C-alpha positions, 0 to 999 in steps of 0.5 A, a space after each residue: 636385420 637381427 642387429 636391428 631387432 636387438 636394438 629396438 629391443 635394447 631401446 624398449 626395455 631401457 624406456 620401459 624400466 625409465 617409466 617404472 622408475 619414475 612411476 615409483 618415485 612419489 614427490 610431496 604435494 607441498 615441498 615437491 621434494 621425493 618422499 623417501 619414507 612416511 607419507 600422507 595421502 589425501 583425497 580432497 576436491 582437487 583429487 588425490 595428493 601426497 605429502 611428506 611426514 614433515 609438511 603433513 605435520 607442520 603446515 597448517 590445514 584447511 578447515 574444511 577438507 583438512 588438507 595441509 597447505 600452504 599459508 598463502 593459499 589459505 583463505 580466512 573466513 571468520 574463525 575457519 581457513 580455507 584452501 582454495 577448492 573449499 573456498 570455491 564450493 563452499 556455501 556462507 551464511 548470509 547473516 552470521 558469514 560463516 561457513 555451512 557445514 550441514 543443513 541449510 536454508 535458501 530464500 527462494 526470491 534472492 537466493 541468500 543462504 542461511 545456516 539452521 542456527 541463523 534461519 531459526 533464531 533470527 527475526 524475520 521480515 513480516 512481509 517476506 518472512 526472510 530472516 533478518 538482522 534487527 538492524 535491518 528491520 523497520 519499526 513496522 517489522 519489515 525489511 528496507 526492500 519491502 518497505 519500499 514495495 508496501 502500501 502505507 496506511 495513511 492513518 497510521 503510516 505504518 506498512 501494511 502487510 496482508 490484507 488492507 482496505 483500499 478508498 480510490 478517493 482516500 488511499 489504503 488503510 489497514 485492518 486495525 485502523 479501520 476496527 479501531 479509529 473513528 471515521 472523518 465525517 466529511 470524507 469517511 476515512 479512518 482519522 490519523 493522529 492528529 483530527 478533530 472532534 466537533 462540539 456536535 461530535 462529529 470527527 473531521 480529519 486534518 485534511 478536511 478540517 483544514 478545508 472546512 467552512 465555519 462561519 455563515 459569512 463564508 457560507 453565504 458567499 458561496 451560496 450567492 455563487 452557486 445561485 448565479 451559476 444555477 442561474 445562468 449555466 442551467 436557467 434554474 431561478 428560486 422566485 420566492 424568498 428564502 434564508 440561509 443559515 449554518 447549523 450543527 448535527 442534531 446528536 438526538 436523533 432524526 425524531 428531534 431533527 423532524 420536529 424542529 423541520 416543523 416548527 416545534 421545537 429549538 433544535 438543528 433540523 439536521 441529523 444522521 448523515 445528512 449535509 443540509 435540508 431545504 425547509 418550507 412552512 407558512 412562516 418560512 422558507 430556509 435552506 440549512 447547510 451543516 457547518 464544519 464541511 470541506 468548501 467543495 461539499 458546501 458547494 454540492 450540498 448548497 447547490 442541491 437544496 437550492 435545487 429543492 427550493 426550485 423544485 418547490 416552485 416547478 414541479 408536482 408536489 407528489 413527485 417521487 423521491 427518486 426524482 426529486 433527489 436525483 435532480 438535487 444530485 444532478 444540479 449538484 453535480 452540474 455546480 461540481 463540474 463548473 467548479 473543477 472539484 473532481 473528487 467530490 463530483 466522482 463521488 456523486 456519480 459513483 453513489 449507487 444507493 436509492 434515491 440519490 444514486 439511482 435518482 442521479 443515474 436515472 437523470 444522467 442518462 436522459 441528459 445523455 439522450 436530451 441534453 440539460 434542457 430535456 432533463 429540466 423539461 422531464 423533472 417538470 412534469 414527472 411523478 414516477 
């Protein structure tokens, strides 16, 4: 028993000596050789590492943690070279590409990281406010990502940043174009760089000008079609003869136009925002349409003024303006439906002004309850 205990004690002492002997041996992290003299220790991202004096002085060092590394383990990034541990933990500026060692900024939208110098000195996208290389910004000062998302001003074509004006009929417009550009007389939108100025000082955008009627023979052809449609579809026939002509807008004002309607002045009877007028005097009856309007608006105005000619023969002379103008709008709406001019029709139906918009809405409700015949019967007797 004593012999067994002695053997066990001897084995334990030998093992303890081997462990102590091994623990005292220091090896260089790079060359793997036993360190017998001066050595260096460094606490880095990978833990405590020991280096012999020769490896420490002769090996290249990581630019971040300054730990010596073999050249094969260093990754060159710009002017720096990084060890694998620092490479895995480093942040790099999205603009200059350098490692960020101090304060940095992050884009919440994209997660991109910027060093303080780039963040404060690079130009920014006007929309998302991220710093950008100048070559990454459009002429409007927005990045390509925002460029694809932003609405475009229909007048100047630029990307719209911030508040803007939206018209469901014509598109979106930036505040600058709304403020500085003239409005198209026909569609009411700011004109683009290509527009037309008519002799009566009206402006037409290029789109409306291409669709506009300037010749009387063209207007007469449209009016003949309107007369036929109104007679066949609504049963409205004007018995007494009347004349048709085109005229410009009276730039002298309403008083001058009124004198022309009374026959005491040679001038256009159309003024303000009017697009046409029906005139009845002892010596003549005529429908005057404003020249230079798009085809759909010529149809609308021709039907409107033809309705007034019919009212002059069939309705009470003291009828209210709301009924009179509302019925003319209603007749125009029927013609626009038949011709398929949906946008011009929608504009007419969306009006809320008095007497045109309120009058039309009043008669549209009657049509919904009593049909077209009910509307015609109503206007033949209604006064207010």
